[in-house]
C-alpha positions, -999 to +999 in steps of 0.1 A: +631-045+184+638-062+150+671-078+142+682-050+119+675-025+147+696-046+171+725-049+145+724-011+141+734-008+177+761-035+177+798-027+173+818-040+143+832-067+165+798-080+175+785-078+139+814-100+129+806-124+157+770-126+146+781-134+110+805-161+122+779-177+146+754-178+117+779-199+096+801-173+079+779-173+049+791-159+016+771-150-015+782-140-050+771-108-067+748-128-090+725-139-062+688-131-068+673-149-039+676-136-003+664-149+031+649-127+058+674-117+086+703-134+067+738-120+072+763-128+045+796-117+030+792-104-005+816-112-034+812-083-058+846-076-075+852-041-087+826-025-062+830-010-028+808-039-014+833-066-024+840-085+008+815-065+028+791-079+054+755-075+042+721-082+056+687-089+040+656-082+061+630-100+039+625-131+018+629-119-017+634-133-052+645-107-077+638-107-114+673-094-122+707-093-106+715-063-084+739-039-100+761-034-069+783-009-087+753+014-089+750+016-051+769+034-024+767+035+014+739+059+025+742+059+062+770+044+084+746+044+115+715+029+098+736+006+076+715+016+045+726+017+009+714+039-019+718+043-057+746+066-066+727+087-091+690+088-079+698+083-042+670+057-037+675+037-006+673-001-010+643-013+010+656-048+021+694-049+018+718-033+043+756-029+044+768-038+080+805-031+073+829-029+044+858-053+039+884-029+053+864-024+085+860-062+088+897-067+084+905-040+110+888-058+139+916-068+163+896-089+187+892-127+181+858-143+176+839-147+208+821-180+208+801-171+240+784-141+224+747-146+221+732-125+193+698-109+197+691-120+233+661-097+235+645-111+204+611-127+210+600-139+176+564-148+169+561-183+157+532-184+132+526-203+100+525-184+068+489-194+060+477-180+094+495-147+087+479-146+053+445-150+068+451-122+092+463-098+064+437-108+038+416-077+046+445-055+036+451-072+003+474-102+010+480-125-008+468-104-038+497-081-030+529-093-014+542-085+021+570-065+004+544-042-012+529-032+022+539-002+042+553-025+070+579-052+069+571-088+080+590-082+113+570-050+119+537-068+114+546-097+137+559-073+164+533-046+163+502-064+151+502-101+157+521-100+190+498-075+208+468-096+197+483-128+211+492-110+244+456-097+247+444-133+243+468-147+269+457-119+293+423-135+294+433-171+288+468-175+302+490-206+302+489-217+339+519-233+356+513-244+392+540-241+418+540-250+455+561-236+482+561-244+519+554-218+545+584-214+568+578-178+580+549-155+586+562-129+560+558-139+524+578-125+495+580-147+464+595-132+432+575-135+400+596-156+376+608-140+344+586-163+323+554-152+340+536-119+338+516-123+370+499-148+393+464-159+384+457-173+418+475-175+451+462-193+481+473-214+511+465-251+514+465-261+551+491-286+559+522-294+580+555-284+565+584-303+582+603-272+594+574-249+599+579-220+623+545-203+621+535-186+654+499-196+660+495-218+691+458-226+683+466-244+650+454-279+644+490-289+640+496-281+677+464-299+687+466-331+667+503-337+662+523-323+692+497-333+718+491-367+702+522-378+721+503-377+754+479-403+767+448-380+769+457-348+751+448-356+715+413-357+700+415-391+683+390-405+659+362-425+677+371-456+656+403-459+676+389-450+710+389-484+727+392-490+764+430-492+764+433-457+751+418-428+771+419-402+744+381-396+745+354-403+771+320-415+759+328-432+726+291-437+718+283-400+717+296-390+682+277-357+682+297-345+712+329-354+695+318-333+664+309-303+686+342-304+705+361-306+672+340-276+658+347-255+689+384-263+686+384-254+649+366-222+657+395-213+680+419-220+652+400-199+627+398-170+653+436-170+655+442-172+618+456-142+599+462-144+562+469-117+536+483-123+501+489-097+474+504-098+439+526-068+436+534-066+398+552-033+402+578-048+425+576-082+407+567-104+437+540-120+458+539-104+492+518-110+523+515-125+557+501-157+570+501-175+604+486-207+591+508-238+585+505-251+550+517-248+515+514-217+492+500-228+459+506-203+430+491-204+396+516-185+375+501-169+344+523-167+313+520-160+276+535-177+246+550-165+213+539-196+196+506-193+177+499-231+182+497-225+219+464-207+214+434-230+219+421-241+186+385-230+192+399-195+201+422-189+171+395-174+150+390-147+177+427-139+179+428-138+141+400-113+140+417-091+167+450-092+148+431-083+116+416-053+134+450-041+145+463-045+110+434-026+095+438+002+120+476+004+115+473+007+077+442+029+079+459+054+102+490+054+081+470+062+049+450+089+067+482+109+070+484+112+032+479+147+018+443+153+008+453+165-027+475+135-034+466+117-067+451+082-062+441+089-026+425+059-010+394+059+013+409+046+045+377+051+065+365+016+057+396+001+072+390+020+105+353+011+106+360-026+101+388-025+127+365-010+153+338-036+145+362-066+148+379-054+179+346-046+197+332-081+187+362-099+202+367-077+232+330-080+242+332-118+238+362-121+261+349-096+286+316-116+289+336-147+299+343-155+336+368-130+350+403-140+360+407-140+397+441-129+408+439-138+444+418-162+465+427-161+502 
């Protein structure tokens, strides 16, 4: 969802709160330079937009001043404006509310209101975005001349390509949790999309309540309190300690330890599963130890992509852009003048996507679970 789409769903009070939180910006009617996603109060005396809250959705520098008297509100819901005579909708400027509507808001400003909480903007440098879009004509044509806005391109072209990359090469955050019960149910945190690996490291949590009497914990820790019960290391088997008989026979010691470990393994039960649908790691384990989880997450920052992989992500994003523009142009009527050949766009999109996808699929597969 873009910011203008979010604003179109806000009440007048919330639109006012966004404007105040952004600094209560005001611009005169003679302004020719606008900033993307900028909300401002317009001063245009003698027009219906005098004192109105406006929003620009693109970076734009105009050659001439906008004749605000020549415009009227086109849609109250969509917040669009249009020329009064030719009814041409302005592509980048929206009217959020008129001065009278702003003055009629009875509620005070809410400083705790957080605008656009669902926004997840893609952080990418302009030169990188230009490289992605060069096959569709940028920078020889400006972003404003394309069929999609900059926000649409970031949300529907660049973001899916980055998510596809992080699906194969996720950012891994390791988390450890002690096992205190046989049943396991660990929620997937909101910043991760799944778990890359989940496994149990054998160990001895302080407050463990795992019901497996054959565990090494029972053998070597609890029984170590007795004079003969524990299997001590031969290096400490001197005559004052009767923990093991026949200290010179090390092979017998190893065999006894192996037999005891076999009993432990026989009584071990472990099952771990990543249930993405329910948003948790579920399972069962009767071993003592620590669950180690490798959470997989993606980033909206282009710089978090490995440098030696950025060219691949760039190619994939270019493929998405070519397909989007090619499919859009393919809907043009066959008898339209100046019809473009969009087939080259689609052919190159398929070639680039197949190249990158084959490269990533040939890499080692991501293992979700290792018990």
